[in-house]
C-alpha positions, 0 to 999 in steps of 0.5 A: 619363102627364100625371098621372105627370109632375105627380106627379113635379113635385110630388115635386120641389117638396117636395124643393126646398122642404125645401132652403130651410128649416131643417135641423130639418125632415127627412123623418120616418116610417120604421117601426121597430115593425111593430105601430105605424106608417104605411106609406103614404103615406111622407114626401115624397109628393104626395096628392090626392083620397081617400087610403087611409092604410095601416099597423098599430095593434096595441099591447097595452092599446090603446083606440082609434086615429085619424089627425090632420093639420096644416099644416107650418110651416117656418122659413126659413134665413138668418135672423139669429136662428133662430126656433122652429118655430111648428108645435110648438104648432099644433092637430091636425085629425082626418083619420079617425074613431077605431077600436077594433079592432086592425089589422095591415098594413091600411087605418087609414082614408081621408083626403079631402084635398079638405077641406084647402087645397093645401100642406105637411102632417104627419100622425100616427097617434095611439093612445089607451092604456087608461091614458089616455096617447097614443102617436104615429107622425108622417109628414112632410113631405107635400104636398096638391096637388088643384089640379094634378090637377083643372086638368089633367084634363077637367072632369067635374062638371055644375053644377045649381041644384036636386036632380034627379029621378034614375031608380032604378038596377037592383041585383043580387040581392046588393045590388051595382050592376049599372050599375057605379055608385060605391058607399058602404059604412057604416063605422058606423051613419050618418044619411042627411039631406035636405042636406049637414050635420047641420042638415038633417032625417034621412030614413034610416039606412045601418047599419054594413056596408050599401051604397048607390049614389052618384048625386051629390056636394055642391059645398059644403065637406065634399063629402057624397055624394048616395046612393040607399037600397035603399028608393028614398029619396035623401039626403046622407051624410057621407064620414067615415062611409063607405068608397067603391068605384069612381070618383066623378069623373064624378058630377053636383054636387048642391046641397042644398035650403034649410035647414028653418025648424024641425029636429025631432030623431028621437032625444031629446037632452040639452042640457048648456049653456044659450044664452050671450049673443052679446056680452060686456058693454061693460066686458069686456076686448077679445078673443076668447072661445070658449065651449061653447054646447051639447052633445048626445049621441046616443044619450042613453045610450051603448051598449058597443062602439057609436059615440056621436055627440057634437055640440058647438056653440061660439061666440065671444062675445068682441069679437076673432077667435079662431084655430082650436083643438081640442076634446077629449072624454074618457070616464072610469069614474066609480068610479075616474076611469080613462080608457076612451076619448077623441077630438078635434074641431077648430074653425076661426077664428071672428069675433066672434058666430060659432058652429061645430058640431063632430061627434065619434064615441066608442066605449066598450068597457069597464065596461058597466052602470056610471056614466061621465062625459064631459068636453068641453073646448075649447082644451086646447092654449091656442091662444086667449087668452080673456077668460074661461077658465071656460066651456071645460069641461062634463061629461055623466054616464050609465050605459053600456048593455051592448048586445052586450058 
């Protein structure tokens, strides 16, 4: 009952907040097209933990779809001169990975709200059309409130200083856990690593549709799951690559090991950009400058109807702090320049000299055995006033393998 009371309190908070802000911020998200909508969560809803985003993405000539979110910035009423809503140009951040299969009245994706601070947000379903255009279905306002529910429940995480040796969990002949342990199921071919980031060595793979027991959760940002594979190996897997089954509230907190001094790669990758100096010449203008430091594509020859991991390392080699901004990746058929697929990533605010690595997945389903070009572009929304706008775009050419297409 306490959880219900807190949920009601959170809903009242959202409604009251709307009453003191500008009238142009109104609940949005009532479905009008049964083939293109978010049906859950509805507007004025409180979210916590991992949330199933339900709805439909079933439009003709649809290429892919994904869920995005961003903080909802409201303008207070009573000002002598109303100010424009600053949220109109704020960057969107991906909540789910792109999907290519049409969906009717199902789970569009799972959003781990623990990766975002508590507060007001808006969400949208974005569909990439085959002609390169995008269509949007927004839902606002929504409130993330993980603090209330965490603080009013018994503490269940067990802090540890190193990875424990855990006894194997018996499994049933069909592969399910007989102990009732929570499990993950891969929604794509996913890497299992020694630690909770892509900087760690890969120790195994959980293929699309395969499952594994969850035996812990990383306490660091991202909260990667610590899992046990069928061969007994244990490692970390990104929550964005799996779906979960069962409660994870009672799992121990598993700290990753120190980063290795050298990180070999199991799959050859092609470096697109050379290292960029971490400081501008003294004669350069003062200010931030976001630049692409390197891009890798895994596999180096993308395969038709299979996910390709695109890793972009970004550096602020200016003298000022850069605000958060987005990364856009577009795949085009080289013969005519037509867009076949696209995706987005996000980069947080970076101090001078700081870098950030963003991972994005892209699936191309047309024009196999032909030449394609990937275009990777930083700051497409011009959120960063830069000293050099000429180092924000790079391209990658390849021939799309046929695979199972």
